[in-house]
N, C-alpha and C positions, 0 to 999 in steps of 0.2 A: 437106431436110426439116429438118435440125438449122440451117440458117438462118433458117427460119420458124418454130423455136422460140424463137430467141433474141430475133427480132423482136417475137414475141407476149410474151415474158418482159419485154421493154424498154418496151412498150405497158403492161403490167400496172402496172410498176413506177411510170412516169409518171402514170398515172391515177390509180393509189393514192395517190400523192404530192398530185396536183391535188385531187380529191376528198375524201380521207383527212384532208388538213392543210392546204393553200392554201386551199379553199373555206371551211371552218369558221372559220380564222382571220380571212378577210377578211370573213365575214358577222358574226362575234363583235365584231370591231372598229367595223363598221360601226353595228351595234345599240348598243355602248356609248357610240359618238359621238353617234347620232342618238336615240336612245330609252334613255338610261341608267337612269331609273327603272323602265320596265317589263322591261328587260333583266336586270334585277339582282332581279327577283321582285314587283315594285309594293308593297315593305315599308311598313309604316306605322309609324312611332315614336312613341312618349311618353315624355317626359324622356330621352332618349337610348337608350330601351331599345325592339327592335322587339317590337309587340304584335300583329302579323300580317300578313297579306298582303290586299291588295285583290282578289286575285284567287281565294281559298280561302277558303271558309266557315270560322265556329267555332261551336262549340257554347256556347249561352247559355241558362241557366235560372234566373237569379235573375230574378224577377218585374220587377225596376226597369230590366230591359233588355230590348228588343227580342229575339226568339226567331229563330234563322235557321230556314231550311228544311232537313227531317230530311236525315240523310246516309245512304246505303246502304253506306258502306264498314266494313270492318270490319278487325281486332278493333277499333278505335277511330274514331270519328266524324272524318270530314273528313281521313282518310289518304290522303296525296297517293299514297302508292307502291301504294295498293289500290282506285284509282279505277275505278268501276263502278257501275253500277245493280243493283237487287236483283232483275230478270229475272222478278219477280212480277207477273201479270197482274191485273188489276181483279177477277177471280173469284176469286182463289185466297185461299183462307180466312186463311192468313197474314197476307197483305196487307190484308185487310179488318180483321182484329184489330188490325193495327200503328196503322191508320189512326183506329179507334175509341178506340184508346188515348191516341194523339195529341190527339183531339177532348176526349177527358175531361180530359187533363190542359191543355189551354186553357180548359177551361168551370171546372175546380177551380181555376185561376190568377185567376179572375175574369173570364172573357170573357162577354159578352151571351149567354145561351142561346137567345135570340131571332133572332140574326143567324147567317145561312149562314157556315161556317167557308171562308175562301178555301182553293182546293186545295192551293197551294203551301206551306201550313203545315203539311200533313199527309201529303204524300207527297214521297219524295225525286226529285232532279233525276236526269239520265240519268249523270252522272259522279259524283255523290255529294258533289260538292264546290263546288256552287253558293254563292257569296258573296251572292246577291242575293235579295229578295224582290219580290211585285209592290207596288206603292202601297196596293192593297187590303188585302195582308195586313198591310202595316205599321199601315194605318189601323186594322184590326181590333184590334189589340193596344196602340193609343193611350190608351185610358182606364185600363186596368191599370198601362202605366208612369206616366202620370201620376200617379195615384193612389200607386203605389209610391215615387216621387219627391218627391211633394207639390208638383207641376209643374201650373198649370192645363193642362187637356187643349187649350185652343187653342195653347198656347204649343208642346205637344209635337207637334200637327199641323203646326204651321209647320215645325219641324224637319223634319218627313217631307217638307215640300213642298221645302225648301232641299236635300234630300238625295237628291230625285228625279231619276234620270239621263234624258234622254229617249232617244227611238230613235236608234241610231247612223246616222249621216249623214242623220238626219232621217226614215229610211223603214224601217230596218233593226231587227227585233226589237221589244220592247215596252219602254215605261218600267218603269224597276225601280230599286230601293232597295238600296244596298250595307249590308247591317246592321252590319258592323264600323264603318264610317263614320260611320252613324247613331249609334250607341250612343257612339263616341268625342265626336260632337258633344253628346249629353246628359249624358256626365260633365262637358262644359265650361259646361252651361245653368245660370243662375241665373234661381231664380224671379221671374217679372216683376211 
C-alpha cells in the first residue's frame, strides 16, 4: 500500500511539472515565435504610446469619432476583469430604458431620425468587450463624423470600407469594423 502511495505521489509530481510548467512554457514560446503581436495582446501604438488593443473595445463619446458598441461591464466600461453581459432580456424594463437612452444619445448627436438604428449601437455584446461594429452601424454614424471633422461624407464612407474586415476564412461570422482602428485611420485623414 505504501508503494502505491509513492507511485501516485511520483505520478502527481511528474504530471504537475509537465502540465503546470513544461506545457505552458512550450505554448508561450510557440505563441511568441509564431504570433508575437497576438500573443502580446494585439496592442495598437501611436507615436510609441499604446492607445489600445484591437481585441477590446473602448468608449468613444466625441462626435468626431465613431462610437463603439455599448459595454455591459462595470464599474467601468470595457473592463476586461469584469467581462460579462448584462443578462437583461429584451422585455426587462431596465434594458429597454438603456436602449432608449442610447437611441436618444445617437439622435441628439445628429443621427438621422428617419433611419432605423442598428441594433449593435444600442445593445452590449455577450462579453461586454466587443471592439467591432457592423458596417451598417459604422455607416449610420458616417454623416455625424464627417460633419464634426469637416470631411466629405464620401471620404468617411471610404474609410469605413477600407477598415471593414470580411468573414473569417470567408465563411465564419459577419463583416465587421474595428472601431479603434477606424478612429485611428480618421485621425490620419486629410480632407480631399
